[in-house]
Each structure stands twice: as C-alpha cells, then as structure tokens.
N, CA, C and O atoms as a GROMACS GRO file, in nm:
protein
  596
    1MET      N    1  -2.107   1.391  16.435
    1MET     CA    2  -2.258   1.392  16.467
    1MET      C    3  -2.332   1.488  16.386
    1MET      O    4  -2.275   1.596  16.373
    2LYS      N    5  -2.440   1.476  16.332
    2LYS     CA    6  -2.494   1.552  16.249
    2LYS      C    7  -2.593   1.643  16.304
    2LYS      O    8  -2.677   1.593  16.378
    3LYS      N    9  -2.598   1.775  16.280
    3LYS     CA   10  -2.693   1.879  16.341
    3LYS      C   11  -2.773   1.924  16.211
    3LYS      O   12  -2.731   1.935  16.096
    4ASN      N   13  -2.933   1.951  16.276
    4ASN     CA   14  -3.034   1.994  16.205
    4ASN      C   15  -3.005   2.157  16.194
    4ASN      O   16  -3.014   2.229  16.293
    5ILE      N   17  -2.966   2.209  16.056
    5ILE     CA   18  -2.936   2.332  16.008
    5ILE      C   19  -3.070   2.393  15.918
    5ILE      O   20  -3.116   2.339  15.817
    6THR      N   21  -3.114   2.501  15.972
    6THR     CA   22  -3.226   2.574  15.896
    6THR      C   23  -3.174   2.690  15.810
    6THR      O   24  -3.113   2.788  15.851
    7PHE      N   25  -3.208   2.663  15.688
    7PHE     CA   26  -3.175   2.792  15.586
    7PHE      C   27  -3.298   2.878  15.564
    7PHE      O   28  -3.410   2.827  15.558
    8THR      N   29  -3.279   3.011  15.554
    8THR     CA   30  -3.396   3.087  15.504
    8THR      C   31  -3.358   3.184  15.404
    8THR      O   32  -3.240   3.213  15.386
    9LEU      N   33  -3.460   3.239  15.334
    9LEU     CA   34  -3.438   3.301  15.208
    9LEU      C   35  -3.569   3.388  15.204
    9LEU      O   36  -3.684   3.347  15.187
   10PRO      N   37  -3.515   3.544  15.230
   10PRO     CA   38  -3.646   3.641  15.228
   10PRO      C   39  -3.725   3.636  15.113
   10PRO      O   40  -3.663   3.604  15.012
   11ALA      N   41  -3.847   3.659  15.098
   11ALA     CA   42  -3.952   3.677  14.985
   11ALA      C   43  -3.907   3.770  14.871
   11ALA      O   44  -3.947   3.762  14.754
   12GLU      N   45  -3.818   3.863  14.919
   12GLU     CA   46  -3.788   3.962  14.812
   12GLU      C   47  -3.643   3.912  14.729
   12GLU      O   48  -3.593   3.977  14.637
   13ALA      N   49  -3.595   3.800  14.777
   13ALA     CA   50  -3.498   3.727  14.713
   13ALA      C   51  -3.540   3.672  14.593
   13ALA      O   52  -3.466   3.673  14.494
   14LEU      N   53  -3.681   3.611  14.591
   14LEU     CA   54  -3.723   3.515  14.469
   14LEU      C   55  -3.752   3.622  14.341
   14LEU      O   56  -3.714   3.597  14.227
   15GLN      N   57  -3.820   3.740  14.376
   15GLN     CA   58  -3.855   3.839  14.271
   15GLN      C   59  -3.905   3.751  14.137
   15GLN      O   60  -3.846   3.728  14.031
   16GLY      N   61  -4.026   3.715  14.182
   16GLY     CA   62  -4.131   3.654  14.080
   16GLY      C   63  -4.082   3.506  14.053
   16GLY      O   64  -4.142   3.449  13.962
   17ALA      N   65  -3.990   3.439  14.113
   17ALA     CA   66  -3.970   3.292  14.112
   17ALA      C   67  -4.074   3.240  14.213
   17ALA      O   68  -4.120   3.312  14.302
   18THR      N   69  -4.108   3.117  14.198
   18THR     CA   70  -4.200   3.046  14.284
   18THR      C   71  -4.153   2.932  14.384
   18THR      O   72  -4.217   2.889  14.480
   19GLU      N   73  -4.024   2.889  14.340
   19GLU     CA   74  -3.970   2.799  14.421
   19GLU      C   75  -3.808   2.816  14.420
   19GLU      O   76  -3.742   2.861  14.327
   20ALA      N   77  -3.760   2.769  14.544
   20ALA     CA   78  -3.636   2.753  14.570
   20ALA      C   79  -3.565   2.666  14.621
   20ALA      O   80  -3.612   2.629  14.729
   21PHE      N   81  -3.445   2.601  14.586
   21PHE     CA   82  -3.368   2.494  14.634
   21PHE      C   83  -3.225   2.507  14.684
   21PHE      O   84  -3.141   2.577  14.628
   22LEU      N   85  -3.203   2.435  14.794
   22LEU     CA   86  -3.075   2.456  14.847
   22LEU      C   87  -2.953   2.366  14.784
   22LEU      O   88  -2.963   2.244  14.802
   23LEU      N   89  -2.865   2.402  14.728
   23LEU     CA   90  -2.759   2.343  14.651
   23LEU      C   91  -2.621   2.373  14.743
   23LEU      O   92  -2.593   2.477  14.803
   24GLY      N   93  -2.545   2.251  14.735
   24GLY     CA   94  -2.401   2.295  14.802
   24GLY      C   95  -2.315   2.163  14.797
   24GLY      O   96  -2.334   2.061  14.731
   25ASP      N   97  -2.216   2.194  14.887
   25ASP     CA   98  -2.125   2.081  14.886
   25ASP      C   99  -2.170   1.945  14.947
   25ASP      O  100  -2.120   1.836  14.920
   26PHE      N  101  -2.288   1.973  15.047
   26PHE     CA  102  -2.323   1.848  15.104
   26PHE      C  103  -2.434   1.788  15.025
   26PHE      O  104  -2.488   1.692  15.079
   27ASN      N  105  -2.481   1.825  14.903
   27ASN     CA  106  -2.531   1.751  14.822
   27ASN      C  107  -2.488   1.741  14.680
   27ASN      O  108  -2.573   1.721  14.594
   28ASN      N  109  -2.367   1.754  14.651
   28ASN     CA  110  -2.265   1.754  14.546
   28ASN      C  111  -2.324   1.848  14.452
   28ASN      O  112  -2.303   1.828  14.333
   29TRP      N  113  -2.412   1.971  14.496
   29TRP     CA  114  -2.464   2.070  14.396
   29TRP      C  115  -2.550   1.995  14.314
   29TRP      O  116  -2.545   2.025  14.195
   30ASN      N  117  -2.633   1.897  14.350
   30ASN     CA  118  -2.714   1.811  14.255
   30ASN      C  119  -2.852   1.862  14.277
   30ASN      O  120  -2.904   1.854  14.389
   31PRO      N  121  -2.912   1.913  14.176
   31PRO     CA  122  -3.056   1.951  14.211
   31PRO      C  123  -3.165   1.841  14.243
   31PRO      O  124  -3.262   1.860  14.316
   32GLU      N  125  -3.137   1.730  14.183
   32GLU     CA  126  -3.228   1.605  14.227
   32GLU      C  127  -3.221   1.591  14.358
   32GLU      O  128  -3.328   1.556  14.408
   33ASN      N  129  -3.122   1.608  14.439
   33ASN     CA  130  -3.095   1.575  14.576
   33ASN      C  131  -3.085   1.711  14.674
   33ASN      O  132  -3.032   1.711  14.785
   34ALA      N  133  -3.151   1.832  14.606
   34ALA     CA  134  -3.147   1.942  14.659
   34ALA      C  135  -3.292   1.961  14.743
   34ALA      O  136  -3.397   1.938  14.683
   35PRO      N  137  -3.293   2.002  14.876
   35PRO     CA  138  -3.408   2.021  14.953
   35PRO      C  139  -3.493   2.146  14.895
   35PRO      O  140  -3.430   2.248  14.866
   36LYS      N  141  -3.611   2.142  14.880
   36LYS     CA  142  -3.681   2.257  14.824
   36LYS      C  143  -3.733   2.330  14.964
   36LYS      O  144  -3.778   2.270  15.062
   37LEU      N  145  -3.718   2.453  14.952
   37LEU     CA  146  -3.765   2.571  15.059
   37LEU      C  147  -3.926   2.592  15.051
   37LEU      O  148  -3.992   2.614  14.949
   38GLU      N  149  -3.968   2.580  15.173
   38GLU     CA  150  -4.106   2.590  15.173
   38GLU      C  151  -4.141   2.733  15.215
   38GLU      O  152  -4.072   2.802  15.291
   39LYS      N  153  -4.258   2.771  15.156
   39LYS     CA  154  -4.288   2.916  15.180
   39LYS      C  155  -4.351   2.930  15.299
   39LYS      O  156  -4.448   2.858  15.322
   40GLN      N  157  -4.307   3.027  15.399
   40GLN     CA  158  -4.378   3.037  15.515
   40GLN      C  159  -4.468   3.175  15.522
   40GLN      O  160  -4.462   3.272  15.446
   41PRO      N  161  -4.547   3.154  15.631
   41PRO     CA  162  -4.674   3.258  15.633
   41PRO      C  163  -4.619   3.411  15.605
   41PRO      O  164  -4.688   3.488  15.537
   42ASP      N  165  -4.496   3.451  15.659
   42ASP     CA  166  -4.427   3.579  15.644
   42ASP      C  167  -4.393   3.615  15.490
   42ASP      O  168  -4.360   3.727  15.452
   43GLY      N  169  -4.405   3.496  15.404
   43GLY     CA  170  -4.340   3.523  15.246
   43GLY      C  171  -4.191   3.462  15.246
   43GLY      O  172  -4.132   3.438  15.141
   44SER      N  173  -4.147   3.444  15.349
   44SER     CA  174  -4.010   3.382  15.321
   44SER      C  175  -3.998   3.250  15.304
   44SER      O  176  -4.100   3.193  15.343
   45TYR      N  177  -3.909   3.173  15.259
   45TYR     CA  178  -3.875   3.036  15.226
   45TYR      C  179  -3.781   2.994  15.339
   45TYR      O  180  -3.697   3.068  15.390
   46LYS      N  181  -3.806   2.852  15.376
   46LYS     CA  182  -3.720   2.784  15.471
   46LYS      C  183  -3.698   2.628  15.428
   46LYS      O  184  -3.779   2.571  15.355
   47THR      N  185  -3.588   2.568  15.477
   47THR     CA  186  -3.566   2.445  15.462
   47THR      C  187  -3.471   2.392  15.562
   47THR      O  188  -3.391   2.479  15.597
   48ALA      N  189  -3.454   2.283  15.615
   48ALA     CA  190  -3.379   2.229  15.715
   48ALA      C  191  -3.283   2.082  15.646
   48ALA      O  192  -3.334   1.989  15.583
   49THR      N  193  -3.191   2.092  15.666
   49THR     CA  194  -3.094   1.965  15.647
   49THR      C  195  -2.984   1.943  15.740
   49THR      O  196  -2.918   2.029  15.798
   50GLN      N  197  -2.971   1.806  15.747
   50GLN     CA  198  -2.873   1.742  15.850
   50GLN      C  199  -2.746   1.760  15.768
   50GLN      O  200  -2.722   1.720  15.654
   51LEU      N  201  -2.647   1.849  15.876
   51LEU     CA  202  -2.502   1.857  15.819
   51LEU      C  203  -2.414   1.817  15.936
   51LEU      O  204  -2.452   1.829  16.053
   52GLU      N  205  -2.279   1.762  15.898
   52GLU     CA  206  -2.192   1.728  15.989
   52GLU      C  207  -2.144   1.860  16.095
   52GLU      O  208  -2.134   1.977  16.057
   53GLU      N  209  -2.122   1.818  16.221
   53GLU     CA  210  -2.094   1.922  16.311
   53GLU      C  211  -1.919   1.946  16.304
   53GLU      O  212  -1.854   1.842  16.312
   54GLY      N  213  -1.854   2.056  16.293
   54GLY     CA  214  -1.750   2.109  16.272
   54GLY      C  215  -1.693   2.113  16.152
   54GLY      O  216  -1.570   2.128  16.149
   55LYS      N  217  -1.769   2.100  16.026
   55LYS     CA  218  -1.747   2.082  15.903
   55LYS      C  219  -1.798   2.218  15.843
   55LYS      O  220  -1.907   2.266  15.874
   56THR      N  221  -1.701   2.283  15.747
   56THR     CA  222  -1.759   2.374  15.661
   56THR      C  223  -1.821   2.357  15.516
   56THR      O  224  -1.768   2.274  15.442
   57TYR      N  225  -1.923   2.425  15.473
   57TYR     CA  226  -1.999   2.372  15.368
   57TYR      C  227  -2.000   2.522  15.265
   57TYR      O  228  -2.015   2.628  15.326
   58GLN      N  229  -1.989   2.526  15.160
   58GLN     CA  230  -2.038   2.627  15.051
   58GLN      C  231  -2.170   2.573  14.981
   58GLN      O  232  -2.184   2.457  14.942
   59TYR      N  233  -2.257   2.667  14.972
   59TYR     CA  234  -2.396   2.669  14.924
   59TYR      C  235  -2.439   2.770  14.852
   59TYR      O  236  -2.372   2.874  14.847
   60ARG      N  237  -2.552   2.757  14.788
   60ARG     CA  238  -2.619   2.887  14.722
   60ARG      C  239  -2.773   2.832  14.700
   60ARG      O  240  -2.796   2.714  14.727
   61PHE      N  241  -2.874   2.916  14.653
   61PHE     CA  242  -3.007   2.881  14.644
   61PHE      C  243  -3.030   2.897  14.484
   61PHE      O  244  -2.990   2.992  14.416
   62LEU      N  245  -3.098   2.789  14.440
   62LEU     CA  246  -3.117   2.780  14.273
   62LEU      C  247  -3.268   2.811  14.287
   62LEU      O  248  -3.339   2.738  14.356
   63LEU      N  249  -3.315   2.913  14.225
   63LEU     CA  250  -3.464   2.954  14.188
   63LEU      C  251  -3.519   2.874  14.075
   63LEU      O  252  -3.437   2.836  13.991
   64ASN      N  253  -3.644   2.842  14.058
   64ASN     CA  254  -3.716   2.774  13.948
   64ASN      C  255  -3.708   2.871  13.818
   64ASN      O  256  -3.753   2.827  13.713
   65ASP      N  257  -3.667   2.967  13.821
   65ASP     CA  258  -3.660   3.066  13.688
   65ASP      C  259  -3.496   3.043  13.638
   65ASP      O  260  -3.458   3.100  13.536
   66GLY      N  261  -3.416   2.968  13.706
   66GLY     CA  262  -3.277   2.956  13.667
   66GLY      C  263  -3.196   3.054  13.741
   66GLY      O  264  -3.076   3.037  13.719
   67ARG      N  265  -3.224   3.158  13.826
   67ARG     CA  266  -3.120   3.235  13.883
   67ARG      C  267  -3.079   3.181  14.013
   67ARG      O  268  -3.160   3.129  14.090
   68TRP      N  269  -2.957   3.193  14.037
   68TRP     CA  270  -2.871   3.171  14.157
   68TRP      C  271  -2.878   3.290  14.252
   68TRP      O  272  -2.851   3.403  14.211
   69VAL      N  273  -2.915   3.266  14.385
   69VAL     CA  274  -2.913   3.369  14.479
   69VAL      C  275  -2.834   3.330  14.595
   69VAL      O  276  -2.823   3.210  14.620
   70ASN      N  277  -2.775   3.419  14.671
   70ASN     CA  278  -2.717   3.390  14.801
   70ASN      C  279  -2.799   3.428  14.909
   70ASN      O  280  -2.884   3.516  14.900
   71ASP      N  281  -2.771   3.355  15.025
   71ASP     CA  282  -2.813   3.356  15.158
   71ASP      C  283  -2.782   3.504  15.199
   71ASP      O  284  -2.666   3.540  15.178
   72TYR      N  285  -2.875   3.603  15.258
   72TYR     CA  286  -2.843   3.716  15.269
   72TYR      C  287  -2.779   3.735  15.409
   72TYR      O  288  -2.732   3.843  15.446
   73HIS      N  289  -2.779   3.613  15.489
   73HIS     CA  290  -2.723   3.596  15.628
   73HIS      C  291  -2.627   3.487  15.660
   73HIS      O  292  -2.618   3.428  15.768
   74ALA      N  293  -2.545   3.464  15.535
   74ALA     CA  294  -2.435   3.369  15.543
   74ALA      C  295  -2.343   3.423  15.639
   74ALA      O  296  -2.329   3.544  15.662
   75GLN      N  297  -2.267   3.310  15.705
   75GLN     CA  298  -2.145   3.340  15.795
   75GLN      C  299  -2.052   3.417  15.708
   75GLN      O  300  -2.006   3.523  15.751
   76ASN      N  301  -2.019   3.372  15.583
   76ASN     CA  302  -1.926   3.428  15.504
   76ASN      C  303  -1.951   3.398  15.380
   76ASN      O  304  -2.042   3.320  15.353
   77TYR      N  305  -1.860   3.468  15.268
   77TYR     CA  306  -1.886   3.414  15.130
   77TYR      C  307  -1.734   3.420  15.069
   77TYR      O  308  -1.645   3.491  15.115
   78VAL      N  309  -1.721   3.330  14.955
   78VAL     CA  310  -1.591   3.299  14.894
   78VAL      C  311  -1.622   3.300  14.738
   78VAL      O  312  -1.715   3.243  14.681
   79PRO      N  313  -1.528   3.371  14.688
   79PRO     CA  314  -1.529   3.375  14.528
   79PRO      C  315  -1.530   3.250  14.457
   79PRO      O  316  -1.450   3.165  14.499
   80VAL      N  317  -1.606   3.218  14.355
   80VAL     CA  318  -1.579   3.092  14.282
   80VAL      C  319  -1.484   3.155  14.167
   80VAL      O  320  -1.495   3.264  14.111
   81SER      N  321  -1.373   3.038  14.144
   81SER     CA  322  -1.284   3.107  14.053
   81SER      C  323  -1.353   3.090  13.918
   81SER      O  324  -1.424   2.995  13.886
   82GLY      N  325  -1.322   3.196  13.842
   82GLY     CA  326  -1.373   3.221  13.683
   82GLY      C  327  -1.517   3.233  13.664
   82GLY      O  328  -1.567   3.243  13.551
   83LEU      N  329  -1.593   3.233  13.785
   83LEU     CA  330  -1.735   3.259  13.751
   83LEU      C  331  -1.791   3.405  13.803
   83LEU      O  332  -1.906   3.439  13.776
   84TYR      N  333  -1.724   3.469  13.861
   84TYR     CA  334  -1.739   3.586  13.899
   84TYR      C  335  -1.856   3.585  13.999
   84TYR      O  336  -1.937   3.676  13.977
   85VAL      N  337  -1.881   3.517  14.088
   85VAL     CA  338  -1.999   3.500  14.191
   85VAL      C  339  -1.942   3.450  14.319
   85VAL      O  340  -1.832   3.395  14.316
   86ASP      N  341  -1.997   3.461  14.414
   86ASP     CA  342  -1.961   3.427  14.546
   86ASP      C  343  -2.043   3.300  14.590
   86ASP      O  344  -2.157   3.289  14.546
   87ASN      N  345  -1.995   3.209  14.669
   87ASN     CA  346  -2.063   3.125  14.726
   87ASN      C  347  -2.090   3.147  14.855
   87ASN      O  348  -2.003   3.208  14.916
   88CYS      N  349  -2.199   3.109  14.922
   88CYS     CA  350  -2.199   3.122  15.080
   88CYS      C  351  -2.126   3.015  15.142
   88CYS      O  352  -2.104   2.901  15.099
   89VAL      N  353  -2.092   3.071  15.254
   89VAL     CA  354  -2.013   2.956  15.344
   89VAL      C  355  -2.078   2.951  15.475
   89VAL      O  356  -2.129   3.052  15.524
   90ILE      N  357  -2.079   2.824  15.542
   90ILE     CA  358  -2.132   2.791  15.659
   90ILE      C  359  -2.050   2.674  15.749
   90ILE      O  360  -2.027   2.561  15.706
   91THR      N  361  -2.020   2.714  15.854
   91THR     CA  362  -1.924   2.628  15.955
   91THR      C  363  -2.034   2.588  16.050
   91THR      O  364  -2.093   2.673  16.115
   92VAL      N  365  -2.070   2.430  16.061
   92VAL     CA  366  -2.159   2.405  16.149
   92VAL      C  367  -2.088   2.388  16.288
   92VAL      O  368  -1.989   2.316  16.301
   93PRO      N  369  -2.138   2.450  16.380
   93PRO     CA  370  -2.104   2.465  16.515
   93PRO      C  371  -2.106   2.323  16.580
   93PRO      O  372  -2.191   2.239  16.553
   94GLU      N  373  -1.996   2.302  16.677
   94GLU     CA  374  -1.987   2.154  16.734
   94GLU      C  375  -2.077   2.184  16.858
   94GLU      O  376  -2.087   2.296  16.908
   95SER      N  377  -2.139   2.073  16.900
   95SER     CA  378  -2.202   2.072  17.015
   95SER      C  379  -2.130   2.080  17.141
   95SER      O  380  -2.011   2.050  17.130
   96LYS      N  381  -2.173   2.115  17.268
   96LYS     CA  382  -2.084   2.119  17.355
   96LYS      C  383  -2.011   1.973  17.401
   96LYS      O  384  -1.891   1.974  17.426
   97SER      N  385  -2.086   1.852  17.410
   97SER     CA  386  -2.022   1.753  17.440
   97SER      C  387  -1.918   1.718  17.323
   97SER      O  388  -1.825   1.654  17.373
   98GLN      N  389  -1.898   1.737  17.186
   98GLN     CA  390  -1.818   1.722  17.095
   98GLN      C  391  -1.682   1.814  17.128
   98GLN      O  392  -1.565   1.774  17.125
   99ASN      N  393  -1.725   1.937  17.157
   99ASN     CA  394  -1.614   2.010  17.208
   99ASN      C  395  -1.512   1.963  17.326
   99ASN      O  396  -1.390   1.976  17.339
  100LYS      N  397  -1.614   1.902  17.408
  100LYS     CA  398  -1.525   1.852  17.539
  100LYS      C  399  -1.437   1.712  17.505
  100LYS      O  400  -1.324   1.687  17.548
  101LYS      N  401  -1.515   1.632  17.419
  101LYS     CA  402  -1.427   1.510  17.352
  101LYS      C  403  -1.303   1.545  17.296
  101LYS      O  404  -1.195   1.493  17.322
  102ALA      N  405  -1.332   1.664  17.196
  102ALA     CA  406  -1.208   1.688  17.107
  102ALA      C  407  -1.103   1.752  17.200
  102ALA      O  408  -0.985   1.725  17.175
  103ALA      N  409  -1.128   1.831  17.300
  103ALA     CA  410  -1.023   1.880  17.395
  103ALA      C  411  -0.980   1.765  17.476
  103ALA      O  412  -0.858   1.762  17.491
  104ALA      N  413  -1.039   1.678  17.528
  104ALA     CA  414  -0.980   1.574  17.593
  104ALA      C  415  -0.896   1.485  17.503
  104ALA      O  416  -0.792   1.436  17.548
  105LYS      N  417  -0.935   1.461  17.384
  105LYS     CA  418  -0.824   1.410  17.336
  105LYS      C  419  -0.706   1.485  17.280
  105LYS      O  420  -0.611   1.414  17.247
  106GLN      N  421  -0.692   1.618  17.263
  106GLN     CA  422  -0.605   1.696  17.226
  106GLN      C  423  -0.475   1.665  17.346
  106GLN      O  424  -0.362   1.625  17.320
  107ALA      N  425  -0.526   1.695  17.468
  107ALA     CA  426  -0.432   1.722  17.576
  107ALA      C  427  -0.484   1.662  17.714
  107ALA      O  428  -0.595   1.698  17.750
  108PRO      N  429  -0.414   1.576  17.791
  108PRO     CA  430  -0.467   1.514  17.911
  108PRO      C  431  -0.460   1.632  18.020
  108PRO      O  432  -0.390   1.732  18.003
  109ALA      N  433  -0.523   1.615  18.109
  109ALA     CA  434  -0.566   1.738  18.208
  109ALA      C  435  -0.428   1.793  18.277
  109ALA      O  436  -0.386   1.908  18.262
  110ASN      N  437  -0.362   1.688  18.359
  110ASN     CA  438  -0.241   1.734  18.449
  110ASN      C  439  -0.136   1.699  18.394
  110ASN      O  440  -0.072   1.604  18.439
  111THR      N  441  -0.083   1.785  18.255
  111THR     CA  442   0.055   1.781  18.190
  111THR      C  443   0.128   1.882  18.244
  111THR      O  444   0.090   1.985  18.298
  112LYS      N  445   0.248   1.836  18.221
  112LYS     CA  446   0.378   1.946  18.258
  112LYS      C  447   0.467   1.942  18.150
  112LYS      O  448   0.505   1.837  18.099
  113VAL      N  449   0.504   2.066  18.108
  113VAL     CA  450   0.605   2.074  18.000
  113VAL      C  451   0.746   2.027  18.063
  113VAL      O  452   0.784   2.059  18.176
  114ILE      N  453   0.808   1.956  17.983
  114ILE     CA  454   0.956   1.898  18.023
  114ILE      C  455   1.057   1.965  17.913
  114ILE      O  456   1.038   1.958  17.792
  115LYS      N  457   1.156   2.024  17.968
  115LYS     CA  458   1.270   2.055  17.891
  115LYS      C  459   1.356   1.929  17.857
  115LYS      O  460   1.401   1.857  17.946
  116ALA      N  461   1.377   1.905  17.728
  116ALA     CA  462   1.441   1.782  17.690
  116ALA      C  463   1.585   1.776  17.738
  116ALA      O  464   1.637   1.677  17.790
  117GLU      N  465   1.645   1.896  17.714
  117GLU     CA  466   1.795   1.866  17.734
  117GLU      C  467   1.857   1.876  17.881
  117GLU      O  468   1.973   1.849  17.913
  118THR      N  469   1.734   1.928  17.978
  118THR     CA  470   1.789   1.933  18.116
  118THR      C  471   1.675   1.852  18.202
  118THR      O  472   1.693   1.845  18.323
  119GLY      N  473   1.586   1.804  18.159
  119GLY     CA  474   1.480   1.721  18.238
  119GLY      C  475   1.395   1.818  18.320
  119GLY      O  476   1.290   1.780  18.370
  120GLN      N  477   1.439   1.943  18.334
  120GLN     CA  478   1.350   2.028  18.428
  120GLN      C  479   1.212   2.058  18.386
  120GLN      O  480   1.192   2.068  18.265
  121THR      N  481   1.118   2.073  18.464
  121THR     CA  482   0.977   2.083  18.432
  121THR      C  483   0.976   2.253  18.440
  121THR      O  484   1.060   2.324  18.495
  122GLN      N  485   0.865   2.292  18.373
  122GLN     CA  486   0.844   2.452  18.368
  122GLN      C  487   0.840   2.510  18.503
  122GLN      O  488   0.896   2.612  18.542
  123GLU      N  489   0.761   2.423  18.571
  123GLU     CA  490   0.737   2.436  18.710
  123GLU      C  491   0.832   2.475  18.790
  123GLU      O  492   0.821   2.571  18.866
  124SER      N  493   0.942   2.396  18.778
  124SER     CA  494   1.068   2.406  18.875
  124SER      C  495   1.163   2.531  18.831
  124SER      O  496   1.226   2.601  18.910
  125ARG      N  497   1.161   2.545  18.697
  125ARG     CA  498   1.246   2.647  18.658
  125ARG      C  499   1.178   2.778  18.694
  125ARG      O  500   1.250   2.876  18.714
  126ASN      N  501   1.052   2.789  18.703
  126ASN     CA  502   0.971   2.895  18.753
  126ASN      C  503   1.015   2.918  18.884
  126ASN      O  504   1.059   3.030  18.913
  127THR      N  505   1.008   2.818  18.979
  127THR     CA  506   1.060   2.829  19.119
  127THR      C  507   1.185   2.874  19.140
  127THR      O  508   1.204   2.953  19.232
  128LYS      N  509   1.278   2.838  19.066
  128LYS     CA  510   1.413   2.879  19.073
  128LYS      C  511   1.429   3.028  19.046
  128LYS      O  512   1.496   3.102  19.117
  129THR      N  513   1.365   3.063  18.942
  129THR     CA  514   1.376   3.212  18.903
  129THR      C  515   1.307   3.292  19.008
  129THR      O  516   1.338   3.410  19.025
  130VAL      N  517   1.212   3.231  19.083
  130VAL     CA  518   1.153   3.337  19.199
  130VAL      C  519   1.228   3.325  19.315
  130VAL      O  520   1.212   3.412  19.400
  131LYS      N  521   1.307   3.236  19.336
  131LYS     CA  522   1.407   3.204  19.444
  131LYS      C  523   1.541   3.314  19.429
  131LYS      O  524   1.584   3.383  19.521
  132LYS      N  525   1.589   3.310  19.304
  132LYS     CA  526   1.687   3.368  19.266
  132LYS      C  527   1.646   3.514  19.276
  132LYS      O  528   1.732   3.585  19.330
  133THR      N  529   1.545   3.570  19.241
  133THR     CA  530   1.488   3.710  19.235
  133THR      C  531   1.483   3.746  19.388
  133THR      O  532   1.542   3.847  19.426
  134ALA      N  533   1.420   3.671  19.472
  134ALA     CA  534   1.400   3.689  19.612
  134ALA      C  535   1.543   3.703  19.687
  134ALA      O  536   1.568   3.783  19.777
  135SER      N  537   1.627   3.610  19.632
  135SER     CA  538   1.764   3.622  19.707
  135SER      C  539   1.838   3.734  19.662
  135SER      O  540   1.923   3.768  19.745
  136LYS      N  541   1.836   3.804  19.558
  136LYS     CA  542   1.894   3.913  19.494
  136LYS      C  543   1.844   4.038  19.565
  136LYS      O  544   1.913   4.136  19.593
  137ALA      N  545   1.706   4.022  19.592
  137ALA     CA  546   1.632   4.156  19.682
  137ALA      C  547   1.691   4.155  19.827
  137ALA      O  548   1.723   4.259  19.884
  138THR      N  549   1.705   4.016  19.888
  138THR     CA  550   1.755   4.017  20.021
  138THR      C  551   1.874   4.065  20.032
  138THR      O  552   1.900   4.137  20.129
  139LYS      N  553   1.968   4.034  19.937
  139LYS     CA  554   2.112   4.098  19.930
  139LYS      C  555   2.127   4.236  19.909
  139LYS      O  556   2.215   4.302  19.965
  140ALA      N  557   2.048   4.281  19.836
  140ALA     CA  558   2.043   4.424  19.815
  140ALA      C  559   1.984   4.496  19.931
  140ALA      O  560   2.025   4.610  19.954
  141SER      N  561   1.895   4.443  20.007
  141SER     CA  562   1.835   4.489  20.127
  141SER      C  563   1.939   4.511  20.235
  141SER      O  564   1.946   4.614  20.302
  142LYS      N  565   2.025   4.399  20.248
  142LYS     CA  566   2.139   4.402  20.339
  142LYS      C  567   2.230   4.493  20.319
  142LYS      O  568   2.272   4.561  20.413
  143ALA      N  569   2.276   4.509  20.190
  143ALA     CA  570   2.377   4.605  20.158
  143ALA      C  571   2.338   4.722  20.177
  143ALA      O  572   2.430   4.798  20.206
  144LYS      N  573   2.198   4.788  20.171
  144LYS     CA  574   2.165   4.911  20.197
  144LYS      C  575   2.183   4.944  20.348
  144LYS      O  576   2.240   5.045  20.389
  145LYS      N  577   2.130   4.848  20.422
  145LYS     CA  578   2.136   4.850  20.578
  145LYS      C  579   2.299   4.878  20.613
  145LYS      O  580   2.339   4.971  20.682
  146THR      N  581   2.379   4.779  20.551
  146THR     CA  582   2.538   4.827  20.606
  146THR      C  583   2.574   4.948  20.560
  146THR      O  584   2.639   5.008  20.646
  147LYS      N  585   2.557   5.013  20.451
  147LYS     CA  586   2.575   5.149  20.418
  147LYS      C  587   2.534   5.253  20.481
  147LYS      O  588   2.603   5.354  20.499
  148SER      N  589   2.409   5.236  20.522
  148SER     CA  590   2.338   5.311  20.613
  148SER      C  591   2.390   5.327  20.744
  148SER      O  592   2.392   5.435  20.803
  149ASP      N  593   2.432   5.216  20.791
  149ASP     CA  594   2.461   5.191  20.938
  149ASP      C  595   2.604   5.257  20.951
  149ASP      O  596   2.662   5.257  21.060
   0.00000   0.00000   0.00000
C-alpha cells in the first residue's frame, strides 16, 4: 500500500537557488520524473509523493543551480561509495492495518512450542518444573519438622 509522504526543505538550504527537485530510489534518480518542491509562505519548499509502506528509500534534493542538498530532518544518512557525500534515508511506516496483517501472517494466535524429541509442550515442562520445586520444598519442610521434634 502506498502512503503520501511530504518532504520539506528550509529556505536557507537554497542559498540563492530558485527551484528544488526531489530525486531518489523511488524515481530512479531521474530529474525528468522528479517532483518539484513548491515554495511555501514561510519561504520553505515542500512536495509530497506516494511511497510504498514498509520500504526504505534513499533521496536528496537537486537545486536548479546544480547543487545537491540533504534533508535537514532525514531519518538517517548513508555514505555514497566513492562520492564523499551522504544520501538521506527514509523508511515509510506501515499503517496499523498493514502491521496487523503482517503479524497475522507470521504466527497464528494460539500456538504452542513443541519439543521434537519428547513431544512435550513448553507449557507441560513448565508445569512439571513447578511441581518438582513444590515437592522439594514440601520434603524440606517435613525434614525440618522431624529434626525439631
């Protein structure tokens, strides 16, 4: 499922440039497919694009004067091999309904862990351990009574 993601670039990042474009993995770094950021009343620039939930993308802004700038508020940054620059990174969060579907696919609700060699469930082993511990405590208590009597 795709989600509408908004990207913002502060006015000071443009430093004389008059346009900014969003390029990244999601548009194959192709300036012809790049959304243009629109100037906002406060001087910042914004654009929104549809990205796939749960996926991670690298991106940067290309200014019309040829400079590349990073998102000041990126989730993370990764170095680009051999270029001595970092790309911005965003992982698009999954919606709650997507998270529930993914969890349901991973493991059914009422499962028990079964030990292959014995066939015992985790639940039954825990019960036996509790019974053994209780039995030892009872025996120790009886032994103390016998000694004190």
